[in-house]
Each structure stands twice: as structure tokens, then as C-alpha cells.
C-alpha angles and dihedrals in degrees: 000000000000093000093069098042098100093047093049091045090054092049093047092046091051097050092042089050090055089055091044094054091061090057093218096110125068123231090249091053090048090053092051092045092048092050093048092047092047091051093047093049092047090052093045094051102035092097095029104056113107114165089188088060102036098169103064097135100259104166145150111221136194111180103156083304120081119239106245093228091060095044091050092052091045092052087062088068097038098258112149125214093256089052091050091051089054094048101043132052114271089229118038132148118189117186115203107189135152108278095007143055117187139161144200126203112207127006092272098038125122118260110246125195116229098176133012124178118236090226116090118254116249112278090240090066095060114102093014119139101244125201088252092053092046090056090052095053098078095043118128104174125068121259120267116217119231126185116210125176122190120191 
């Protein structure tokens, strides 16, 4: 669906950028990985993309266990699970929602926005307890700031 293209592109660009920064993956491999991840995310979200309910908890998660959608895309370029664990953060949450894509590295990391649509979110979404906010409620330690650039 065309309405989720920019969000999926931001998510794919971010994960591909993480692999690119390590320099262990060729540009051709990155293109194949990006295409496989884009296709998998489009398939995963095609019946779960509701702009009127933007905070439905769509996320990609690595928490000492690899998200299957990433490992499947990585297998297309011959990356094994141990290699992925070396190339990607051991704790990563990537939220892919209508109007916004954001991420957090580490359990106590700051949430950083990768993509935000220029259009306003529906009024019904304001003041909602989002999955990101719910995760922040039980937090006891202060946030750590991480800077991530993706080109």
C-alpha cells in the first residue's frame, strides 16, 4: 500500500544503515537485504496498517533474540545469526507506525524519531498511551542519549 511506503522506507534505511556502518556488507548485498526487508515489512503490515489508529504496537525488536523478519532478510545475503548479532545492537526496538518511525537502542536509551509525517496525526491519537509510552512508565534509570546517523 502506498500509504505506508515512507514509513517502511525509513525503517529499511535505518536497519540497512546499521549494517553499512560496520563495513562488512557490500553495496550489492545491502540492496538485496533492503529489498527483502521492504517486501517482508510490506507483507507483515498490509492487513495491520490503520492510519486512524497509528499506535498499534508495530515494532521490530532485538532483545538478545533476533527479530525473525530481520534474520529472514539477512539470510537472503548469507548472513548467519551469529554474524547479525555482531553487526546489530543487542537491544534495539524499531517502531514502524503510520506517520512516525522511531527507535531506541538499549533498554534505557532515548527514543529517537527517524521519520515523522508532515500531516497532523488524527485528533483521536493525542493523549493516547502508546506502546512507546507504556514501555517508559516502569523505567527507573535515566535515559542515555545515543546519536545515530543513517546516510
